[in-house]
C-alpha positions as CSV (number, residue, x, y, z in Angstrom):
1,M,-18.3,0.7,5.2
2,N,-17.2,-2.5,3.5
3,T,-16.5,-0.6,0.5
4,I,-14.1,1.6,2.4
5,I,-12.3,-1.3,3.8
6,A,-12.2,-3.1,0.4
7,T,-10.8,0.2,-1.2
8,V,-8.1,0.7,1.4
9,A,-7.3,-3.0,1.3
10,S,-6.9,-3.0,-2.5
11,I,-4.3,-0.2,-2.4
12,T,-2.3,-2.2,0.1
13,V,-2.4,-5.4,-2.0
14,I,-1.5,-3.3,-5.1
15,C,1.3,-1.7,-3.3
16,Y,2.4,-5.2,-2.1
17,L,2.7,-6.5,-5.5
18,V,4.7,-3.4,-6.6
19,G,7.0,-4.1,-3.6
20,A,7.5,-7.8,-4.6
21,C,8.3,-6.6,-8.1
22,V,10.9,-4.1,-7.0
23,K,12.3,-6.7,-4.7
24,A,12.4,-9.1,-7.6
25,S,14.2,-6.6,-9.9
26,G,17.2,-6.7,-7.4
27,K,16.9,-2.9,-6.3
28,A,18.1,-2.1,-2.8
29,D,15.5,-3.1,0.0
30,K,15.9,0.4,1.4
31,W,13.9,1.9,-1.5
32,I,11.0,-0.4,-1.2
33,P,9.0,1.6,1.5
34,V,9.6,4.9,-0.4
35,I,8.2,3.3,-3.6
36,V,5.2,1.7,-2.2
37,G,4.4,4.8,-0.2
38,S,4.6,6.8,-3.4
39,V,2.4,4.4,-5.4
40,G,0.0,4.4,-2.5
41,A,-0.2,8.2,-2.5
42,I,-0.9,8.2,-6.3
43,L,-3.5,5.5,-5.7
44,G,-5.2,7.4,-2.9
45,V,-5.5,10.5,-5.1
46,I,-7.0,8.5,-8.0
47,G,-9.3,6.7,-5.6
48,M,-10.4,10.1,-4.3
49,K,-11.0,11.3,-7.8
50,T,-12.9,8.3,-9.2
51,M,-14.8,6.8,-6.2
52,A,-17.8,8.5,-4.5
53,D,-17.3,6.6,-1.3
54,F,-13.5,6.9,-1.0
55,P,-12.6,7.4,2.7
56,A,-11.1,10.9,1.9
57,Q,-12.7,13.8,0.3
58,D,-9.6,16.2,0.1
59,I,-6.3,15.9,-1.4
60,L,-4.2,15.8,1.9
61,N,-6.3,13.0,3.4
62,A,-6.4,11.1,0.2
63,L,-2.5,11.2,0.0
64,A,-2.4,10.0,3.7
65,V,-4.8,7.2,3.3
66,G,-2.8,6.2,0.1
67,I,0.6,6.5,1.8
68,A,-0.5,4.6,5.0
69,S,-2.0,1.8,2.8
70,G,1.2,1.5,1.0
71,L,3.4,1.4,3.9
72,A,1.1,-1.1,5.4
73,S,2.1,-3.5,2.6
74,T,5.7,-3.5,3.8
75,G,4.4,-4.4,7.3
76,A,2.3,-7.2,5.8
77,N,5.4,-8.5,4.1
78,Q,7.3,-8.5,7.4
79,I,4.6,-10.3,9.1
80,V,4.7,-13.1,6.5
81,K,8.3,-13.1,6.5
82,Q,8.6,-13.4,10.3
83,L,5.8,-16.1,10.5
84,S,7.5,-18.3,8.0
85,Q,10.9,-18.0,9.8
86,Q,9.2,-19.2,13.0
87,A,7.9,-22.2,11.1
88,E,11.1,-23.3,10.3
């Protein structure tokens, strides 16, 4: 169970970093969810193929896990952003 949580969390962290890089590059913010969702989907499939205890055992569920993890990174970014604005 802990490995499953760590796997999904690692996809989210990687996607968060990709989103931060896209933001720093000056690309339009509207593309960040599409990019991190796509990266998450790719990582989900890679995870399914390379890890025995990945939470999905078929391609569609692996894509769904990856996309959800990637999109969760944008939610995490917004939580940090909102909390930092409240602190000011």
